[in-house]
N, C-alpha and C positions, 0 to 999 in steps of 0.2 A: 500582522494582518496585511494580507495583499490587496491592492486595490484592482481595477478590472485589468489593468496591465502595468507591469513594474519592468523597467529596464535598467540592466547592469551593464558593465563594459562588453561583456560576452553574450549574455542571456537575457532573453524577454521570459517573464513569468506571467501567465494569464489563467483565466478559468477555461477547462476543457468544455467542449460542446458535443453534442451528439455527432456532428462531422466529422470529429477526430478519432472516432471508435476504430476504423481500421489502421490507422497509424499508432494509436496506442497499444492495440492488439499485437502489432509487429514488433513495438519496442520491448512489451512485456516479455514476449518470447524470446527476443533476442538476449535480454538480461537474464532470465531464468536459465536459458541453455547455456550461457556462457558463465555469468557469475554464479550459478547455483552448483557448478559442478565440483567446488570444493568442498561440499557436504552430502550432494546426492549423486545416485547413479543416473546415468542417462534413461533407463527406464523409468526411474521415479520422476524425473522432469517431464518426460514426455507424457507419462500418467497423468501427471498433475495437470498438463495443460488439454488433456483429453477428458480430465475430470471436471474441472471448474472453469467457469470463464472469467478471466482476470480482470476483465472491464464490466464494472457495473453501471449499467444505463441510469438508474436512480442519481448516481453521484453527478454523471454529465448533465442530467436535466435538472438538478437542483443547485447546481453552482458550487458545489463543495469538493470538487475534484481540481487540482492546481497542476498545470504543466510548466516545464522549462522548455524553451525553445532556443535553438540556435540556427540563424539563417533559414527558418521555417520549418526545420526539423525538430521533433519533439524527442528530447533527450533526457527527460526526466519527469516523473508524475507522482503525485499521491494526494489523498484527500481525508476526508472525516465524515463521520455521520452520527446521528443520534440514534438511528435505527438499528435493528440487529441485523448483522450481515446474513445474507442468504446462505454463506457457506457454514454457518453456526449449527444449521438443522444436520449437517453432514458430519460435523463433530460432535453431535450429541448433544449441543448447547440448548440454552433455553429459547423459547419461541420469541421473547421480547427481551430487550436489553435492560440491564440492571438501571435503576431510575437514576438520571441525571449523569450517565456515563457515556461518553463519546467514544467511537472507535475509529482509530487512525486505519485508512483502507489504501492497499494496493500501492505501495511505495514501490516503485521501480526506477533503476536507471539504466541507460544505455550503457553497455559496457565500455564504449569509447570515451565516455564521460564520467566514468566512475571515479571517485575520491577526489571531487573537485568542490565538495560541499553543497551541491545541487539537493540532495535528499535530506539533509540538515536543515537548509532553508525553507523547503517544502513543509518537512514535518514541523518546524517550530510555527510557520505560519498557520499550518492545519491545527495545531494545539492552541494557537492564540484565537483562531475564529471559533473553535469548538466552545472555549469558554466564553468569549465575548458575544457572540451570535446565538451560540445553541445552548448557552447555559450550564455547560457541563462543569460538573464539580470533581469528576475523575475521568481518566483517560485509559484506555485499555487498547490492546491490539493482539493479533496473532502473528508471530514472526517466525520466518523461516529459520532454520539453524545458521544458515548462513549471514542472516541479518541481526543475529543477537549482539555480536560485539558493538554494532552500530548504536542499537537502542539502548543499550547498557551505558553508553557514554553519554547519551541523551538523558539519562536519569531514570529509565524505565527498570523495574524490578521484575525478576521472575517470578511466574506463576506455575500453575500446572502445565505438564507436558500435554501436546494434543497429538492425535493420530488421525490422518484424512485417509481413509481407504480409497484406494484407486481403482477405476474401472479394468485397469489391466491386472488387478489382483495383488499388485504391490501396495505399500503403506507410504505416507508421506508424513515424516513427524517434523513437528514445530513446537512452539512454547508460547503459553500465554504471558504477556507483559502488562505491567499496570504503572500509572503514574498518577499521584495524587496532586 
């Protein structure tokens, strides 16, 4: 679990606030368009960005979205919620989340800072908070294909595949994952 601000040698971790929205959106875009190319076409990535908003204002407002910064630049982010994510309706999911299940949300790393353990630290903090503060008994998420190896290393088990229809007529495949 993270306090208000945690400093390491290189990075500061803190709660995101609504004023971070534009910087988060820009970092999410860079992350998807660069790191996502290993599993998705340019059309799928741009279609995803046109179909869903990667920044959920509710996470910024309720203090459950964590960012990592270096010299004031947001370089990684992720969070959690006990509420059903809005994208679930687009995936044909239930209107409400399963009882006592937290969802890990919107984990992104700036491509210049990939593979430095930032996402791992953020996900582990989000999981701890979801259990300790949210009362979660289960944790789930929807992963991109790019993120599957990362989440499997963290102990997540594969669930059902998901297909998000995009506004450009393409589809964006992913997979539900869970952790008890």
